[in-house]
Every structure is written in structure tokens, then in C-alpha cells.
C-alpha positions, 0 to 999 in steps of 0.5 A, spaced: 800 184 346 794 190 343 796 196 344 789 200 345 789 207 346 792 208 354 799 206 350 799 212 346 796 217 352 802 214 355 807 215 350 805 222 349 805 224 357 812 220 357 815 225 351 812 231 355 815 228 361 821 228 359 820 236 356 818 238 361 825 235 365 830 238 360 825 245 360 826 245 369 834 242 369 836 248 364 832 253 369 836 250 375 842 251 371 841 257 371 838 259 377 845 256 379 849 260 375 846 266 377 847 266 384 856 264 382 855 271 379 852 274 385 857 271 389 863 272 384 860 279 384 859 281 392 866 278 393 869 284 395 863 288 397 861 285 403 857 292 405 854 292 399 851 285 399 848 285 406 845 292 405 842 289 398 841 282 402 836 286 407 833 290 401 831 284 396 829 280 402 822 278 400 823 278 393 829 273 395 824 268 399 820 267 393 826 267 388 828 260 393 822 257 394 820 257 386 827 254 386 826 249 391 819 248 388 822 246 381 827 242 385 822 238 387 818 238 380 824 235 377 825 229 382 817 228 381 818 228 373 824 222 374 820 218 377 814 219 371 819 217 366 821 212 369 814 209 371 811 211 364 817 206 361 815 201 366 809 201 364 810 202 357 815 195 357 809 192 359 806 193 351 812 190 348 
């Protein structure tokens, strides 16, 4: 089949989406690791954990919002990669 300009646009988009998926995966893993470190640090400091939780509540809410948004974007990028691969198969 003839490969027009749209094929190369799709191919570039696939490459970008795969890079984005790798970067987002690294971000999600780092957030999980930070949470693990925080739980381990406050394991025997229950009162300090509660106090820090109250003080940092607004910033924690924003951080968790960003985390869940990254999860949603990760799943969206996975789906986009699947669809791009299917579309590119039509040109082969």
C-alpha cells in the first residue's frame, strides 16, 4: 500500500507516545517509592505522622490529584499506542 504523509505522522506519534509512556511510568514508580519511604519513616512515629498529615493536607491533595491524573494519562497512552499500531498495520 502507498505510504502517504499520514503514515509518517502516525509513526512519529507512536514514537512520541512510547516515550511518554516510559516517562510517565518512571514518574508513577517514583511516587510509589516516595510513599513507601514515607510510610517506613513514620512507622514508629504515629503522632508526628498525624501532625504532618494535617499540616500537609492541601499539598498532599494536589500531589495525589497529579498522581491519579498521571495514571489516567498512562492508561490513555497505552490505548493510543494500541490504536496507532493497528492503524499502522493497515499500511503494511
